[in-house]
C-alpha positions as a printed NumPy array, in Angstrom:
array([[ -19.956,  -49.12 ,    5.714],
       [ -19.088,  -50.133,    9.103],
       [ -19.499,  -46.38 ,   10.094],
       [ -23.076,  -46.344,    9.086],
       [ -24.169,  -48.934,   11.176],
       [ -22.707,  -48.162,   13.483],
       [ -24.498,  -44.884,   13.866],
       [ -27.829,  -46.942,   13.488],
       [ -26.411,  -49.155,   16.204],
       [ -26.018,  -45.932,   18.134],
       [ -29.657,  -44.77 ,   17.189],
       [ -31.174,  -47.874,   17.81 ],
       [ -30.064,  -47.309,   21.024],
       [ -30.714,  -43.899,   22.298],
       [ -34.548,  -44.704,   20.844],
       [ -34.893,  -47.872,   23.333],
       [ -35.875,  -50.341,   20.457],
       [ -32.656,  -53.738,   20.264],
       [ -29.701,  -52.617,   18.573],
       [ -31.16 ,  -56.521,   16.233],
       [ -34.728,  -54.601,   15.292],
       [ -35.074,  -54.449,   11.623],
       [ -35.107,  -50.848,   10.373],
       [ -38.584,  -50.683,   10.143],
       [ -39.451,  -51.558,   13.817],
       [ -40.092,  -47.794,   13.94 ],
       [ -43.428,  -47.48 ,   11.747],
       [ -44.861,  -50.515,   13.124],
       [ -45.089,  -50.197,   16.861],
       [ -48.792,  -49.036,   17.377],
       [ -49.382,  -44.911,   18.083],
       [ -49.195,  -43.814,   21.57 ],
       [ -53.099,  -41.911,   22.171],
       [ -52.821,  -38.178,   22.124],
       [ -55.855,  -37.593,   24.634],
       [ -56.839,  -39.593,   27.477],
       [ -60.479,  -38.082,   26.784],
       [ -61.818,  -41.044,   24.532],
       [ -61.939,  -42.901,   28.23 ],
       [ -64.614,  -40.229,   28.806],
       [ -66.398,  -40.41 ,   25.257],
       [ -69.824,  -41.372,   26.399],
       [ -69.938,  -39.021,   29.547],
       [ -68.864,  -36.128,   27.549],
       [ -71.657,  -36.864,   24.068],
       [ -74.349,  -36.708,   27.15 ],
       [ -73.217,  -33.479,   28.89 ],
       [ -72.916,  -31.975,   25.505],
       [ -76.616,  -32.973,   24.509],
       [ -77.725,  -32.018,   28.449],
       [ -75.144,  -28.345,   27.736],
       [ -77.406,  -28.015,   24.345],
       [ -80.839,  -28.394,   25.888],
       [ -79.942,  -25.802,   28.301],
       [ -78.571,  -23.273,   25.653],
       [ -82.14 ,  -23.21 ,   24.372],
       [ -83.239,  -22.894,   27.234],
       [ -81.014,  -20.06 ,   28.638],
       [ -81.601,  -18.389,   24.587],
       [ -85.124,  -17.82 ,   25.292],
       [ -84.575,  -16.259,   29.141],
       [ -82.034,  -13.714,   28.536],
       [ -84.549,  -12.987,   25.661],
       [ -87.06 ,  -12.615,   27.977],
       [ -85.041,  -11.349,   30.533],
       [ -83.638,   -8.307,   28.137],
       [ -87.277,   -6.531,   27.553],
       [ -86.718,   -5.691,   31.545],
       [ -85.592,   -2.065,   29.941],
       [ -88.84 ,   -2.79 ,   28.517],
       [ -90.953,   -3.158,   32.333],
       [ -94.318,   -3.705,   31.172],
       [ -93.298,   -5.333,   28.028],
       [ -91.286,   -7.409,   30.509],
       [ -94.722,   -7.423,   32.883],
       [ -97.059,   -8.861,   29.452],
       [ -94.287,  -11.22 ,   28.879],
       [ -94.339,  -13.161,   31.804],
       [ -97.863,  -13.14 ,   32.292],
       [ -98.642,  -15.133,   28.922],
       [ -95.515,  -17.171,   29.667],
       [ -97.961,  -17.921,   33.402],
       [-100.446,  -18.515,   31.483],
       [ -99.07 ,  -21.363,   29.296],
       [ -96.808,  -22.942,   31.836],
       [-100.645,  -22.925,   33.637],
       [-101.965,  -25.158,   30.685],
       [ -98.62 ,  -27.759,   31.178],
       [ -97.68 ,  -28.529,   34.627],
       [ -94.375,  -30.493,   35.215],
       [ -93.717,  -28.121,   32.424],
       [ -90.295,  -26.462,   34.138],
       [ -89.11 ,  -29.766,   35.969],
       [ -89.206,  -31.717,   32.502],
       [ -87.361,  -29.275,   30.063],
       [ -85.403,  -27.545,   32.786],
       [ -85.084,  -28.657,   36.187],
       [ -84.202,  -32.481,   35.83 ],
       [ -82.347,  -31.542,   32.327],
       [ -80.593,  -28.786,   35.061],
       [ -79.382,  -31.493,   37.118],
       [ -78.667,  -34.239,   34.923],
       [ -75.872,  -31.235,   33.02 ],
       [ -75.255,  -30.021,   37.377],
       [ -73.884,  -33.875,   38.388],
       [ -72.202,  -35.496,   35.246],
       [ -70.669,  -32.054,   35.288],
       [ -68.932,  -32.865,   38.825],
       [ -68.521,  -36.119,   37.282],
       [ -65.913,  -35.418,   35.038],
       [ -64.882,  -32.401,   37.365],
       [ -64.102,  -35.301,   40.326],
       [ -61.968,  -37.318,   37.206],
       [ -60.291,  -34.396,   35.639],
       [ -59.066,  -32.287,   38.345],
       [ -58.429,  -28.477,   38.247],
       [ -54.953,  -28.509,   37.705],
       [ -53.533,  -26.828,   35.297],
       [ -51.689,  -29.469,   33.464],
       [ -54.105,  -30.983,   31.077],
       [ -53.364,  -30.811,   26.974],
       [ -56.443,  -31.654,   24.732],
       [ -57.613,  -31.968,   21.529],
       [ -60.309,  -29.819,   22.302],
       [ -58.406,  -27.09 ,   23.611],
       [ -55.108,  -25.577,   24.776],
       [ -54.27 ,  -26.051,   28.769],
       [ -55.68 ,  -22.675,   29.481],
       [ -59.385,  -22.501,   27.918],
       [ -59.745,  -26.735,   29.111],
       [ -59.129,  -24.285,   32.918],
       [ -60.956,  -21.818,   32.258],
       [ -64.054,  -24.754,   31.346],
       [ -64.149,  -26.134,   34.445],
       [ -63.346,  -22.947,   36.27 ],
       [ -66.35 ,  -21.928,   34.389],
       [ -68.43 ,  -24.025,   35.973],
       [ -67.477,  -24.283,   39.598],
       [ -68.62 ,  -19.955,   38.978],
       [ -72.133,  -21.412,   37.031],
       [ -73.037,  -24.427,   39.793],
       [ -72.631,  -21.404,   42.419],
       [ -74.255,  -18.635,   39.901],
       [ -77.127,  -20.809,   39.215],
       [ -77.653,  -22.112,   42.71 ],
       [ -77.428,  -18.635,   43.847],
       [ -80.242,  -17.431,   40.95 ],
       [ -82.536,  -20.742,   41.571],
       [ -83.03 ,  -20.763,   45.317],
       [ -82.831,  -16.741,   45.385],
       [ -86.452,  -15.515,   43.269],
       [ -87.587,  -19.353,   43.185],
       [ -89.202,  -21.884,   45.457],
       [ -86.428,  -24.216,   45.502],
       [ -83.67 ,  -23.09 ,   47.643],
       [ -83.84 ,  -20.888,   50.56 ],
       [ -87.991,  -21.287,   50.542],
       [ -87.116,  -24.941,   51.185],
       [ -84.029,  -24.276,   53.128],
       [ -87.166,  -21.741,   55.688],
       [ -89.149,  -24.386,   56.62 ],
       [ -86.849,  -26.854,   57.94 ],
       [ -84.817,  -24.142,   59.51 ],
       [ -86.888,  -21.453,   60.478],
       [ -84.519,  -19.354,   60.104],
       [ -84.464,  -15.626,   61.14 ],
       [ -81.878,  -14.298,   58.725],
       [ -84.455,  -15.941,   55.708],
       [ -88.26 ,  -15.238,   57.05 ],
       [ -88.602,  -13.533,   53.296],
       [ -88.171,  -16.128,   52.66 ],
       [ -91.056,  -17.67 ,   54.427],
       [ -93.317,  -17.891,   51.53 ],
       [ -91.779,  -18.135,   48.516],
       [ -88.973,  -16.809,   46.536],
       [ -88.403,  -13.794,   45.802],
       [ -90.361,  -13.46 ,   42.388],
       [ -93.473,  -12.69 ,   42.274],
       [ -95.566,  -12.107,   38.361],
       [ -97.967,  -10.367,   39.808],
       [ -95.283,   -7.775,   40.026],
       [ -92.338,   -9.192,   37.338],
       [ -90.287,   -6.708,   37.42 ],
       [ -90.051,   -4.985,   40.563],
       [ -90.238,   -8.392,   42.443],
       [ -86.93 ,   -9.395,   40.188],
       [ -85.062,   -6.369,   40.087],
       [ -85.243,   -6.592,   44.276],
       [ -84.209,  -10.251,   43.208],
       [ -80.688,  -10.315,   41.471],
       [ -79.928,   -6.815,   44.221],
       [ -81.402,   -7.594,   47.72 ],
       [ -81.139,  -11.312,   47.791],
       [ -79.92 ,  -11.195,   51.63 ],
       [ -81.773,   -8.443,   53.572],
       [ -84.067,   -6.248,   52.223],
       [ -81.987,   -3.594,   54.092],
       [ -81.502,   -1.992,   50.945],
       [ -78.69 ,   -2.426,   47.95 ],
       [ -76.057,   -0.681,   50.209],
       [ -75.3  ,   -3.927,   51.682],
       [ -72.443,   -5.333,   51.233],
       [ -72.917,   -9.005,   51.141],
       [ -75.968,   -8.185,   48.609],
       [ -73.484,   -5.248,   45.93 ],
       [ -71.066,   -8.616,   46.182],
       [ -73.897,  -11.476,   45.279],
       [ -75.552,   -8.295,   42.077],
       [ -71.41 ,   -8.164,   40.822],
       [ -71.431,  -12.4  ,   40.726],
       [ -74.299,  -12.151,   39.116],
       [ -72.678,  -10.947,   35.651],
       [ -69.914,  -13.154,   36.844],
       [ -71.939,  -16.066,   36.172],
       [ -73.109,  -14.89 ,   33.362],
       [ -70.295,  -13.83 ,   31.742],
       [ -68.965,  -17.458,   33.371],
       [ -71.749,  -18.943,   31.343],
       [ -71.636,  -17.742,   27.308],
       [ -67.972,  -18.974,   28.092],
       [ -68.014,  -22.119,   28.946],
       [ -71.152,  -22.254,   26.644],
       [ -68.931,  -21.315,   23.467],
       [ -66.605,  -23.516,   24.561],
       [ -68.832,  -26.357,   25.227],
       [ -70.077,  -26.492,   22.35 ],
       [ -66.623,  -26.404,   20.423],
       [ -65.576,  -29.353,   22.512],
       [ -69.547,  -30.945,   21.684],
       [ -68.697,  -30.855,   18.537],
       [ -65.367,  -32.192,   18.624],
       [ -67.165,  -35.858,   20.782],
       [ -69.525,  -35.631,   18.483],
       [ -67.7  ,  -35.124,   15.17 ],
       [ -69.42 ,  -32.475,   14.64 ],
       [ -66.273,  -30.742,   13.788],
       [ -64.166,  -33.294,   12.817],
       [ -62.226,  -32.172,    9.528],
       [ -60.459,  -29.105,    8.504],
       [ -63.196,  -27.675,    6.556],
       [ -65.72 ,  -27.699,    9.585],
       [ -63.246,  -27.536,   11.437],
       [ -63.07 ,  -23.51 ,   11.407],
       [ -66.67 ,  -22.66 ,   10.683],
       [ -67.604,  -24.604,   13.354],
       [ -65.223,  -22.984,   15.827],
       [ -67.085,  -19.325,   14.456],
       [ -70.278,  -20.303,   15.579],
       [ -68.921,  -21.5  ,   19.391],
       [ -67.339,  -18.256,   19.378],
       [ -70.583,  -16.437,   17.242],
       [ -73.095,  -18.055,   20.151],
       [ -69.934,  -17.222,   23.057],
       [ -70.081,  -13.289,   22.083],
       [ -74.479,  -13.253,   22.031],
       [ -74.952,  -14.475,   24.785],
       [ -72.288,  -12.242,   26.874],
       [ -73.969,   -8.649,   25.398],
       [ -77.434,  -10.473,   25.147],
       [ -76.914,  -11.801,   29.421],
       [ -74.924,   -8.533,   30.423],
       [ -78.178,   -6.403,   29.2  ],
       [ -80.657,   -8.36 ,   30.822],
       [ -78.272,   -7.427,   33.94 ],
       [ -78.143,   -3.863,   33.251],
       [ -81.901,   -3.399,   33.249],
       [ -82.293,   -5.325,   36.933],
       [ -79.792,   -3.51 ,   38.495],
       [ -78.685,    0.513,   36.844],
       [ -80.954,    1.562,   34.454],
       [ -83.108,    4.036,   35.208],
       [ -85.739,    1.375,   35.536],
       [ -84.374,   -0.38 ,   38.603],
       [ -82.767,    2.058,   40.101],
       [ -86.433,    3.933,   40.618],
       [ -87.375,    0.298,   42.612],
       [ -84.474,    0.543,   44.473],
       [ -85.512,    4.252,   45.373],
       [ -89.869,    2.785,   46.751],
       [ -87.931,   -0.105,   47.752],
       [ -85.628,    1.213,   50.002],
       [ -88.228,    3.623,   51.606]])
């Protein structure tokens, strides 16, 4: 008995508990939190809801762009969308641009709180998944800035209006996308956003392949974000629901990656896209 008491006292001393503590000392200690994300629970929930809204738009947008494999059909769909939007003024601003800016701001806020160090452990994913989620967010921000800034009037067109920089003279009247020549202008916008000198420009080649990286980063970010959103909203809170939600999130990422890659191919290396490039270069 004295030997057993000595062992117990030694164990308590090593664990930091007082020697006179009862055997229930360890049972009544408050459990330490396993994840610090609870401090950012509601910012994460809001971020997830904004992501859901943008994912719905992304599915529609990529579905439309995939039809670029058939330029005539793509043109007809764009014209139909333009006619619909003409009866719904402000829809693009309210349903797309404002959620996009809010998502970017909430993402930057969370990124500032957590940084980019490869040390984070979270019940929403391991270190690698969590690290790639933050890296993919930065890629998406750059991709969205290039995509919107070159194809639409909210980017380099506004910059030209302020600076009148000669290098941006081709943006003097707006973005590179024109609904009247939807396929041709999309090809030019993706392959030749910087200069009109042709796709052989190193700058244009780099931007074109960065667009593919942006598409793949978006697919990963949405899939992993869907998983994280399911955790913070407690959609995947049980042993049964977690694997189901994981499969759904993975399937969503695969679908977005495939559809985005097909859309990118339609405006870069597809036969019709190469014809447009040759025509523009002459």
